[in-house]
KEVEX-862047 format. One record per residue: x, y, z of N, C-alpha, C, O in turn. Coordinates in steps of 0.02 Angstrom, whole numbers, padded with zeros to 5 digits, always signed. Layout:
XYZXYZXYZXYZ...
This chain:
+00039-00060+00002+00001-00002-00001+00040+00061-00004+00028+00104-00047+00093+00068+00047+00132+00127+00050+00169+00139-00012+00170+00194-00039+00203+00080-00039+00247+00088-00102+00196+00115-00158+00210+00160-00197+00141+00087-00157+00099+00109-00212+00080+00184-00208+00075+00220-00258+00070+00205-00145+00050+00273-00125+00105+00316-00152+00090+00365-00186+00166+00302-00138+00229+00341-00149+00235+00337-00226+00257+00387-00255+00220+00287-00260+00235+00283-00330+00184+00331-00370+00200+00357-00423+00126+00339-00342+00078+00379-00383+00072+00447-00352+00019+00478-00360+00124+00471-00315+00124+00535-00286+00105+00592-00332+00076+00642-00310+00124+00584-00397+00115+00648-00445+00039+00642-00468+00014+00689-00498+00004+00589-00455-00058+00581-00485-00109+00613-00437-00099+00605-00376-00162+00647-00457-00209+00668-00419-00251+00624-00375-00272+00641-00320-00262+00562-00405-00298+00506-00368-00292+00441-00399-00279+00435-00459-00300+00393-00361-00293+00324-00381-00345+00275-00344-00356+00275-00284-00370+00237-00385-00410+00182-00355-00364+00127-00335-00328+00099-00375-00367+00112-00275-00319+00059-00244-00356+00000-00207-00410+00009-00179-00326-00058-00207-00353-00108-00161-00329-00100-00091-00282-00135-00071-00360-00053-00050-00332-00034+00010-00340-00083+00068-00378-00131+00065-00299-00066+00124-00310-00105+00184-00378-00108+00209-00417-00062+00196-00396-00157+00244-00462-00167+00268-00468-00176+00338-00424-00207+00368-00520-00151+00368-00542-00164+00442-00569-00237+00450-00580-00272+00400-00579-00263+00516-00604-00327+00526-00679-00335+00493-00698-00389+00471-00718-00276+00494-00778-00280+00468-00788-00270+00396-00844-00270+00370-00723-00262+00360-00731-00246+00283-00729-00176+00266-00732-00159+00207-00725-00132+00314-00712-00061+00294-00645-00063+00259-00601-00101+00277-00639-00020+00209-00571-00020+00170-00561+00052+00130-00608+00088+00114-00501+00065+00119-00488+00121+00072-00504+00103+00003-00476+00053-00020-00545+00137-00035-00559+00130-00106-00527+00180-00149-00527+00171-00210-00495+00237-00119-00470+00286-00163-00417+00323-00116-00430+00339-00058-00365+00334-00144-00306+00380-00119-00304+00445-00166-00307+00440-00228-00299+00499-00136-00286+00564-00173-00227+00599-00143-00233+00623-00087-00174+00603-00175-00110+00641-00153-00125+00714-00157-00134+00738-00212-00128+00751-00105-00142+00823-00109-00076+00860-00116-00068+00900-00162-00030+00847-00073+00043+00869-00079+00087+00820-00051+00073+00761-00037+00150+00852-00043+00202+00801-00021+00182+00757+00046+00201+00699+00052+00145+00786+00092+00124+00753+00154+00055+00746+00159+00034+00704+00198+00014+00781+00125-00060+00773+00131-00086+00716+00079-00069+00714+00020-00125+00672+00108-00157+00614+00076-00227+00609+00097-00241+00605+00156-00273+00608+00049-00346+00595+00068-00362+00528+00047-00347+00502-00007-00398+00497+00100-00419+00424+00089-00497+00426+00090-00529+00451+00136-00526+00396+00037-00593+00381+00034-00604+00312+00055-00579+00266+00023-00646+00300+00117-00654+00236+00136-00728+00219+00135-00771+00262+00149-00743+00153+00119-00803+00122+00116-00812+00093+00188-00772+00051+00210-00864+00115+00222-00875+00098+00288-00944+00063+00306-00998+00093+00299-00940+00002+00328-01006-00029+00350-01040+00014+00404-01101+00025+00404-00997+00036+00448-01024+00076+00510-01060+00135+00484-01105+00157+00519-01045+00162+00429-01081+00222+00410-01133+00206+00357-01178+00246+00343-01126+00147+00328-01168+00130+00273-01160+00168+00211-01205+00179+00171-01094+00189+00204-01077+00231+00140-01003+00242+00145-00968+00200+00172-00978+00300+00117-00909+00316+00114-00893+00382+00147-00937+00426+00149-00836+00391+00174-00816+00456+00200-00741+00462+00186-00707+00414+00168-00719+00525+00195-00654+00545+00173-00611+00562+00238-00638+00593+00283-00549+00542+00241-00504+00553+00293-00444+00584+00265-00417+00557+00217-00418+00644+00293-00357+00674+00271-00301+00655+00316-00310+00659+00377-00243+00633+00292-00185+00616+00326-00130+00670+00310-00120+00690+00253-00094+00691+00372-00031+00726+00362+00022+00672+00384+00025+00652+00442+00064+00649+00332+00109+00603+00343+00170+00633+00384+00184+00692+00372+00207+00600+00427+00268+00627+00452+00321+00644+00398+00329+00608+00349+00357+00701+00409+00410+00723+00366+00461+00665+00349+00488+00660+00294+00470+00628+00394+00528+00576+00390+00494+00501+00366+00524+00447+00369+00430+00510+00344+00397+00453+00320+00427+00403+00268+00418+00342+00269+00461+00437+00223+00496+00397+00173+00562+00372+00188+00580+00318+00166+00604+00414+00230+00663+00387+00253+00663+00339+00314+00714+00312+00334+00602+00331+00342+00596+00286+00399+00545+00236+00386+00496+00236+00424+00548+00192+00338+00497+00145+00319+00492+00080+00375+00448+00038+00375+00543+00085+00416+00546+00026+00459+00509+00046+00532+00517+00006+00578+00477+00097+00541+00450+00110+00604+00366+00128+00605+00337+00139+00552+00339+00130+00655+00272+00151+00666+00269+00217+00693+00320+00240+00719+00212+00256+00690+00209+00324+00710+00150+00339+00756+00094+00315+00746+00165+00384+00812+00109+00401+00853+00059+00438+00811+00073+00469+00760-00005+00433+00839-00065+00460+00795-00098+00515+00833-00112+00510+00893-00111+00572+00794-00146+00627+00822-00209+00635+00787-00206+00651+00728-00266+00624+00814-00334+00632+00779-00353+00708+00792-00348+00730+00850-00372+00745+00744-00400+00811+00743-00471+00806+00714-00481+00785+00657-00518+00827+00757-00589+00820+00738-00618+00888+00723-00601+00936+00757-00662+00895+00672-00684+00952+00654-00753+00964+00693-00775+00920+00730-00784+01023+00683-00842+01038+00714-00907+01035+00667-00902+01015+00609-00965+01054+00692-01026+01047+00658-01031+01095+00600-01002+01149+00599-01071+01071+00551-01091+01115+00501-01035+01147+00457-01047+01194+00419-00980+01123+00465-00919+01153+00427-00926+01129+00361-00939+01070+00350-00916+01175+00308-00916+01155+00234-00850+01126+00226-00844+01083+00182-00798+01141+00262-00733+01110+00251-00730+01041+00274-00694+01002+00244-00768+01019+00330-00772+00958+00349-00698+00927+00367-00664+00958+00407-00676+00876+00343-00611+00849+00359-00546+00895+00332-00488+00886+00351-00567+00942+00289-00517+00988+00266-00508+01048+00312-00464+01089+00301-00554+01055+00368-00549+01109+00402-00486+01131+00435-00466+01189+00433-00457+01086+00464-00388+01096+00496-00341+01123+00452-00310+01173+00469-00330+01094+00395-00282+01116+00339-00299+01181+00308-00255+01217+00285-00366+01196+00306-00387+01256+00276-00378+01312+00324-00355+01365+00303-00394+01305+00384-00397+01369+00432-00345+01373+00485-00346+01419+00526-00296+01322+00488-00239+01321+00532-00175+01304+00492-00178+01280+00436-00119+01317+00526-00058+01298+00488-00039+01234+00523+00016+01233+00551-00080+01179+00524-00063+01119+00560-00009+01083+00517+00029+01042+00544-00007+01097+00457+00050+01056+00422+00114+01084+00438+00161+01048+00455+00118+01147+00433+00179+01178+00450+00198+01164+00527+00256+01152+00543+00149+01167+00572+00158+01157+00641+00186+01095+00660+00227+01089+00706+00163+01045+00621+00188+00975+00632+00240+00948+00598+00258+00889+00605+00271+00996+00554+00326+00975+00504+00379+00943+00544+00407+00894+00520+00398+00964+00603+00458+00940+00635+00439+00891+00682+00483+00875+00722+00384+00862+00685+00358+00809+00732+00352+00741+00702+00330+00735+00645+00370+00690+00736+00372+00626+00716+00297+00596+00731+00288+00547+00768+00249+00628+00700+00177+00601+00714+00134+00596+00647+00146+00632+00598+00087+00552+00649+00041+00543+00590-00025+00586+00610-00061+00569+00658-00037+00636+00575-00102+00671+00592-00157+00648+00554-00155+00645+00493-00211+00630+00593-00270+00601+00559-00333+00651+00561-00352+00667+00617-00364+00676+00511-00417+00719+00508-00480+00690+00472-00492+00700+00412-00516+00655+00510-00570+00620+00473-00638+00659+00468-00653+00700+00511-00677+00646+00417-00735+00670+00412-00782+00648+00471-00776+00591+00492-00828+00691+00500-00867+00670+00548-00943+00679+00534-00988+00671+00576-00952+00697+00471-01015+00716+00450-01039+00794+00467-01009+00825+00511-01084+00820+00437-01099+00890+00452-01129+00901+00523-01125+00956+00549-01160+00846+00557-01185+00851+00619-01188+00777+00650-01234+00758+00686-01135+00740+00631-01132+00666+00654-01125+00655+00730-01139+00599+00752-01103+00706+00774-01095+00703+00843-01046+00652+00865-01044+00635+00924-01003+00625+00819-00956+00583+00848-00984+00522+00891-00957+00505+00943-01038+00491+00866-01076+00449+00907-01107+00398+00863-01116+00407+00803-01125+00341+00895-01179+00290+00866-01244+00323+00871-01261+00347+00925-01284+00326+00816-01347+00349+00818-01393+00304+00842-01383+00244+00829-01448+00323+00879-01493+00279+00917-01547+00256+00866-01571+00200+00867-01565+00307+00818-01614+00293+00765-01683+00263+00793-01712+00218+00763-01704+00285+00842-01770+00269+00877-01771+00193+00892-01820+00158+00880-01709+00166+00920-01704+00099+00935-01680+00050+00882-01663-00007+00899-01677+00072+00817-01655+00030+00768-01577+00031+00762-01546-00014+00734-01547+00086+00790-01475+00087+00793-01455+00084+00714-01490+00106+00668-01385+00049+00708-01362+00048+00643-01327+00108+00624-01303+00147+00666-01322+00117+00554-01289+00173+00525-01324+00239+00536-01385+00240+00534-01289+00294+00548-01217+00296+00553-01194+00293+00624-01222+00319+00672-01135+00253+00624-01103+00245+00687-01031+00276+00681-00983+00241+00666-01025+00344+00694-00965+00373+00685-00909+00356+00724-00851+00359+00704-00930+00333+00793-00881+00310+00841-00845+00246+00814-00784+00241+00814-00882+00202+00794-00855+00135+00764-00807+00151+00701-00752+00124+00691-00834+00197+00662-00798+00214+00600-00727+00238+00623-00677+00212+00598-00722+00286+00668-00661+00318+00684-00617+00280+00729-00556+00277+00718-00648+00249+00782-00607+00217+00835-00590+00144+00818-00542+00117+00846-00630+00110+00772-00615+00041+00759-00594+00038+00687-00536+00027+00672-00642+00048+00641-00627+00040+00569-00563+00084+00544-00516+00059+00514-00565+00148+00559-00507+00185+00536-00444+00169+00573-00392+00167+00541-00443+00156+00639-00386+00140+00679-00357+00071+00649-00296+00064+00644-00400+00021+00629-00373-00040+00601-00338-00020+00528-00284-00045+00514-00368+00019+00489-00346+00031+00423-00279+00066+00437-00230+00041+00410-00271+00115+00473-00212+00148+00492-00152+00103+00510-00096+00107+00486-00172+00062+00555-00117+00014+00582-00098-00035+00529-00040-00056+00528-00139-00054+00488-00129-00112+00439-00098-00084+00370-00065-00120+00333-00110-00022+00357-00087+00007+00297-00046+00076+00301-00022+00099+00250-00040+00104+00359-00010+00167+00362+00039+00179+00419+00056+00235+00437+00058+00122+00444+00108+00117+00494+00089+00158+00558+00133+00187+00590+00026+00159+00577+00005+00194+00634+00023+00153+00699+00010+00092+00701+00052+00184+00749+00068+00155+00817+00013+00150+00861-00044+00165+00843+00029+00126+00927-00011+00127+00974-00023+00181+01020-00062+00174+01067+00011+00234+01009+00012+00295+01053-00031+00344+01019-00017+00362+00962-00088+00368+01053-00136+00412+01013-00161+00465+01058-00171+00453+01118-00173+00525+01031-00206+00574+01061-00260+00600+01018-00263+00581+00960-00310+00648+01045-00358+00666+01008-00380+00734+01029-00382+00748+01089-00399+00782+00979-00416+00845+00997-00469+00870+00943-00465+00851+00885-00516+00913+00963-00561+00937+00919-00594+00999+00937-00586+01022+00994-00634+01031+00889-00662+01096+00901-00738+01088+00896-00764+01047+00858-00773+01130+00937-00847+01126+00941-00874+01058+00951-00863+01028+01004-00909+01032+00901-00936+00970+00905-00885+00911+00910-00898+00858+00938-00819+00928+00876-00765+00885+00883-00732+00886+00957-00708+00835+00982-00734+00942+00987-00714+00944+01057-00752+00892+01102-00725+00855+01143-00815+00895+01090-00861+00845+01122-00835+00775+01104-00825+00733+01148-00825+00764+01043-00802+00699+01010-00738+00673+01051-00735+00617+01076-00691+00719+01053-00626+00699+01074-00630+00672+01151-00596+00623+01167-00671+00704+01195-00677+00683+01259-00722+00622+01262-00706+00574+01297-00781+00621+01224-00814+00557+01219-00777+00491+01197-00787+00437+01224-00735+00502+01148-00696+00447+01122-00647+00424+01181-00638+00365+01194-00622+00470+01211-00573+00453+01264-00608+00411+01321-00583+00359+01342-00668+00437+01346-00693+00394+01403-00731+00335+01378-00738+00289+01418-00758+00330+01317-00795+00272+01297-00751+00215+01272-00772+00158+01261-00686+00234+01265-00641+00184+01234-00580+00184+01275-00529+00207+01249-00577+00160+01337-00520+00161+01385-00459+00131+01357-00459+00077+01327-00406+00170+01367-00338+00149+01346-00325+00159+01275-00271+00140+01252-00374+00191+01232-00357+00203+01163-00322+00271+01154-00279+00276+01111-00338+00322+01190-00310+00387+01184-00278+00403+01244-00309+00392+01296-00218+00428+01248-00174+00449+01308-00195+00524+01316-00185+00545+01373-00219+00564+01276-00231+00629+01292-00298+00650+01249-00310+00623+01195-00336+00696+01275-00395+00718+01241-00400+00795+01252-00386+00818+01307-00420+00835+01201-00419+00910+01206-00485+00934+01170-00499+00916+01113-00525+00976+01209-00583+01005+01182-00573+01080+01184-00559+01112+01235-00584+01107+01118-00585+01176+01104-00654+01204+01093-00678+01193+01037-00689+01239+01134-00751+01261+01124-00800+01204+01114-00846+01209+01073-00792+01153+01149-00840+01094+01143-00897+01096+01197-00901+01142+01237-00939+01043+01196-00991+01040+01243-00981+00972+01282-01016+00923+01270-00934+00972+01330-00920+00905+01368-00977+00894+01419-00976+00840+01450-01019+00931+01431-01079+00917+01468-01140+00927+01431-01168+00982+01431-01165+00875+01397-01221+00879+01349-01286+00881+01384-01338+00883+01351-01286+00882+01452-01349+00881+01489-01350+00946+01527-01398+00960+01563-01297+00988+01521-01304+01059+01558-01364+01092+01532-01383+01081+01475-01396+01134+01575-01456+01171+01561-01437+01209+01495-01387+01246+01492-01483+01198+01437-01470+01231+01379-01431+01195+01323-01438+01208+01263-01389+01149+01347-01350+01112+01296-01390+01065+01251-01380+01067+01190-01436+01022+01279-01484+00981+01233-01515+01026+01181-01520+01003+01124-01537+01089+01196-01569+01127+01144-01520+01151+01086-01538+01156+01028-01457+01167+01109-01412+01176+01065-01394+01121+01017-01388+01130+00956-01385+01064+01047-01368+00999+01003-01426+00982+00959-01415+00963+00902-01487+00988+00983-01545+00976+00935-01556+01025+00890-01582+01010+00837-01537+01090+00903-01539+01143+00846-01495+01132+00789-01509+01147+00731-01439+01104+00811-01379+01092+00755-01409+01034+00709-01406+01038+00648-01434+00987+00741-01464+00933+00702-01515+00950+00661-01515+00924+00605-01564+00992+00677-01615+01021+00641-01591+01063+00581-01614+01060+00524-01539+01103+00603-01509+01144+00546-01482+01102+00490-01485+01124+00432-01455+01043+00504-01423+00999+00453-01472+00950+00426-01452+00902+00394-01537+00959+00436-01591+00920+00411-01608+00850+00442-01640+00806+00412-01582+00845+00503-01596+00776+00541-01653+00791+00593-01667+00845+00617-01683+00732+00605-01734+00731+00655-01692+00733+00724-01650+00690+00736-01708+00786+00767-01661+00798+00819-01668+00735+00873-01629+00729+00919-01720+00691+00862-01729+00638+00916-01687+00574+00890-01677+00526+00927-01664+00577+00823-01630+00518+00802-01567+00503+00829-01547+00445+00825-01527+00551+00859-01467+00541+00888-01472+00500+00949-01454+00441+00950-01497+00533+01004-01499+00499+01067-01573+00499+01093-01584+00483+01152-01620+00513+01056-01687+00521+01080-01699+00587+01113-01669+00639+01098-01746+00581+01163-01770+00649+01210-01725+00642+01267-01717+00589+01296-01695+00701+01282-01657+00706+01344-01682+00692+01410-01647+00681+01460-01754+00693+01407-01784+00675+01472-01815+00603+01469-01810+00564+01517-01845+00588+01417-01877+00524+01418-01833+00464+01400-01847+00405+01411-01770+00490+01366-01720+00443+01352-01651+00463+01385-01597+00456+01357-01661+00492+01452-01604+00510+01486-01550+00463+01491-01493+00485+01487-01561+00398+01499-01505+00347+01499-01467+00351+01437-01406+00347+01444-01488+00357+01384-01450+00362+01318-01412+00423+01318-01352+00420+01305-01442+00485+01331-01402+00543+01331-01351+00541+01383-01299+00569+01368-01354+00510+01448-01311+00508+01492-01252+00462+01471-01194+00479+01484-01267+00403+01438-01211+00358+01414-01166+00392+01366-01111+00368+01355-01185+00446+01336-01138+00485+01289-01121+00545+01317-01103+00588+01277-01121+00560+01382-01102+00623+01412-01043+00622+01447-01043+00588+01498-00992+00651+01432-00926+00646+01462-00931+00669+01537-00898+00642+01581-00977+00723+01548-00973+00742+01616-01005+00688+01667-00997+00695+01728-01040+00638+01641-01069+00589+01684-01020+00530+01691-01035+00482+01726-00964+00535+01659-00915+00475+01665-00844+00500+01670-00800+00476+01635-00834+00551+01715-00762+00580+01714-00719+00533+01750-00658+00539+01744-00742+00488+01785-00688+00442+01815-00656+00400+01767-00601+00375+01779-00690+00389+01709-00656+00348+01655-00597+00388+01619-00559+00362+01579-00597+00452+01638-00542+00497+01606-00480+00500+01655-00431+00532+01638-00482+00469+01712-00428+00470+01759-00365+00443+01725-00367+00389+01696-00317+00477+01728-00252+00452+01690-00245+00477+01625-00190+00471+01598-00294+00505+01594-00289+00538+01522-00266+00604+01525-00294+00640+01567-00222+00629+01490-00202+00699+01484-00261+00740+01457-00282+00726+01401-00287+00788+01491-00350+00825+01477-00328+00904+01462-00288+00932+01499-00354+00933+01412-00356+01004+01403-00422+01022+01379-00452+00989+01337-00449+01085+01412-00519+01104+01392-00513+01178+01394-00486+01208+01441-00540+01207+01341-00538+01281+01331-00602+01296+01300-00635+01255+01268-00622+01370+01311-00674+01405+01278-00668+01475+01299-00634+01492+01348-00704+01522+01258-00708+01589+01269-00779+01615+01286-00826+01575+01286-00789+01682+01299-00857+01697+01321-00897+01726+01272-00950+01751+01289-00878+01728+01206-00915+01744+01148-00915+01811+01137-00952+01827+01091-00882+01864+01170-00877+01931+01162-00817+01937+01112-00778+01891+01098-00815+02000+01088-00765+02017+01047-00695+02013+01077-00679+02045+01127-00651+01968+01041-00578+01961+01069-00528+01984+01024-00543+02015+00973-00462+01969+01040-00408+01998+01003-00401+01968+00928-00368+01995+00884-00437+01905+00920-00428+01879+00853-00492+01893+00810-00494+01868+00753-00540+01930+00831-00604+01939+00801-00608+02006+00758-00566+02050+00767-00654+02013+00716-00669+02075+00685-00703+02120+00738-00730+02094+00787-00701+02186+00729-00731+02228+00774-00808+02210+00781-00845+02198+00734-00825+02211+00842-00898+02206+00854-00927+02134+00854-00986+02121+00868-00882+02089+00838-00908+02017+00833-00930+01998+00901-00895+02012+00951-00995+01962+00904-01020+01933+00958-01056+01862+00939-01092+01856+00889-01042+01814+00981-01063+01747+00964-01105+01716+01013-01083+01704+01069-01163+01701+00998-01206+01662+01049-01194+01594+01063-01222+01569+01112-01152+01556+01024-01138+01485+01027-01086+01480+01086-01089+01437+01131-01038+01527+01081-00976+01505+01128-00992+01512+01199-00961+01474+01237-01033+01551+01223-01050+01559+01293-01082+01485+01313-01069+01463+01369-01123+01447+01269-01141+01389+01286-01083+01339+01293-01087+01294+01336-01035+01343+01259-00974+01296+01257-00940+01314+01323-00918+01269+01359-00935+01380+01338-00901+01395+01403-00932+01369+01464-00900+01341+01508-00994+01379+01467-01037+01354+01522-01027+01281+01531-01011+01258+01586-01038+01244+01475-01043+01169+01477-00961+01150+01499-00950+01105+01539-00917+01180+01474-00849+01160+01482-00826+01176+01556-00790+01136+01586-00846+01229+01581-00835+01248+01656-00867+01200+01699-00837+01181+01749-00927+01177+01685-00958+01122+01724-00924+01056+01728-00928+01018+01776-00890+01044+01671-00858+00987+01657-00790+00991+01698-00777+00945+01736-00749+01041+01693-00691+01049+01728-00699+01054+01805-00659+01028+01845-00751+01085+01822-00778+01082+01900-00791+01013+01924-00779+00997+01982-00816+00972+01878-00828+00899+01899-00763+00867+01902-00754+00823+01943-00718+00885+01861-00654+00848+01863-00619+00866+01927-00587+00825+01960-00624+00924+01943-00586+00949+02008-00621+00918+02070-00587+00899+02118-00687+00912+02069-00723+00875+02124-00698+00802+02131-00694+00775+02186-00682+00774+02076-00664+00706+02076-00589+00692+02078-00567+00635+02073-00546+00750+02086-00475+00743+02088-00445+00726+02026-00392+00694+02029-00468+00741+01969-00440+00717+01905-00408+00783+01870-00441+00835+01862-00342+00777+01851-00305+00833+01827-00333+00851+01757-00357+00809+01718-00329+00915+01746-00352+00947+01683-00311+01012+01678-00295+01046+01727-00296+01024+01619-00269+01098+01601-00331+01131+01565-00355+01111+01512-00353+01185+01602-00409+01229+01574-00389+01302+01554-00348+01335+01586-00422+01325+01499-00401+01383+01480-00469+01418+01458-00496+01405+01405-00495+01465+01503-00561+01490+01495-00545+01571+01481-00529+01607+01528-00550+01593+01423-00525+01664+01410-00590+01711+01394-00641+01692+01365-00576+01779+01421-00628+01822+01418-00618+01856+01353-00566+01887+01344-00663+01855+01306-00647+01882+01235-00633+01827+01194-00583+01793+01207-00675+01809+01138-00660+01760+01093-00719+01724+01077-00757+01701+01120-00730+01719+01011-00790+01682+00984-00778+01614+00957-00722+01588+00958-00832+01584+00933-00831+01512+00913-00800+01517+00839-00835+01516+00788-00734+01522+00838-00706+01521+00768-00638+01495+00767-00609+01484+00820-00607+01484+00702-00548+01449+00691-00484+01491+00719-00436+01458+00740-00482+01548+00720-00423+01589+00747-00408+01564+00811-00349+01551+00826-00455+01555+00853-00448+01536+00927-00421+01463+00931-00377+01445+00971-00451+01422+00884-00437+01352+00886-00372+01337+00866-00340+01292+00893-00348+01376+00814-00270+01379+00795-00230+01388+00853-00185+01348+00866-00244+01439+00889-00211+01459+00948-00210+01407+01002-00159+01392+01033-00272+01379+01014-00272+01328+01067-00238+01260+01054-00213+01226+01099-00238+01243+00987-00191+01186+00973-00120+01193+00998-00091+01147+01027-00095+01249+00987-00028+01259+01019-00026+01258+01093+00020+01230+01124-00075+01289+01122-00075+01289+01194-00089+01223+01227-00074+01212+01286-00121+01176+01183-00136+01114+01216-00081+01066+01194-00086+01007+01211-00029+01086+01155+00022+01043+01129+00063+01002+01185+00074+00942+01182+00082+01041+01233+00113+00997+01295+00080+00939+01315+00111+00887+01328+00015+00946+01319-00030+00894+01346-00029+00836+01294-00017+00778+01311-00043+00855+01230-00050+00808+01171+00010+00772+01161+00010+00711+01157+00071+00814+01156+00133+00789+01134+00160+00731+01186+00190+00679+01169+00145+00749+01250+00166+00707+01309+00139+00634+01297+00175+00584+01301+00073+00633+01280+00042+00567+01272+00069+00535+01212+00067+00474+01204+00091+00574+01172+00117+00542+01097+00197+00521+01105+00226+00487+01063+00224+00544+01160+00293+00523+01165+00343+00567+01124+00399+00546+01107+00319+00631+01109+00359+00674+01062+00408+00716+01108+00399+00725+01168+00451+00736+01079+00505+00775+01112+00480+00844+01136+00455+00880+01093+00484+00865+01196+00452+00925+01213+00488+00993+01178+00548+01000+01168+00441+01036+01164+00466+01095+01130+00486+01089+01059+00504+01141+01029+00485+01037+01030+00513+01029+00958+00476+01064+00910+00503+01087+00860+00412+01070+00922+00369+01106+00869+00371+01181+00874+00342+01215+00832+00405+01207+00926+00399+01276+00935+00347+01303+00971+00338+01364+00974+00305+01257+01002+00237+01277+01033+00257+01326+01093+00213+01351+01128
């Protein structure tokens, strides 16, 4: 697979017999974007369709074919037109990780997939974004892209929720998790309305995800990081959010109604961690909207937590 990928580096895309997961999920197309960026189209039983994942290969990928690489998942937010491309479109993650021995993985999570298996009114089934990312994609990366067993995950907005949810729902899989403007307490007052509003905005039935937060409280709780903080003990944690008012990285007069909800949910989550004696690095800033300039900054701020879990040399990236 890797030899083929390198051989077709000059081609925009190639259909390849890609590596497969246990359930048959497999790469059906590779597209080389540039020297380090590779897009994988994956046929996924968990999703009942296909999704694209963008990889940033380590700079020393070619010269070190004998080794595996620690893996950093970066998850995007809801309703992003960029989807899996968001991190490379709106941040300098490619330049930032150029000196790091890490495989960066930026998967599609759907416009409002919520990084979750969908309840579908008891029918369950597709889409199951958690199984796609944590099982299918992980196995494909390990079998075809030299992914190692050290992993960290970070995300913005909906992806911030996803990072923490994946960490507690899959013990031992991620050594660190970072949430930037996420909703780590999905049952905090007002949070269910925000989540259901995003689902409606993207054309989904708002009850197909986890049902009703009151009538189906057990399902909501099973997917709420706040309710399961003890499972995060020993995981490196970073949580941040702004207050939604105009900040140093905003245009004049910018005000954001979504970021205060992220801030309130995030603070309740870190307060719960403190009550349980679980370590977390928190950064709650006055001024700052729900936007990429702040998440670009927060990736750097979270880097010591993430890189430690990945076994990377401290300070190498210049963070």
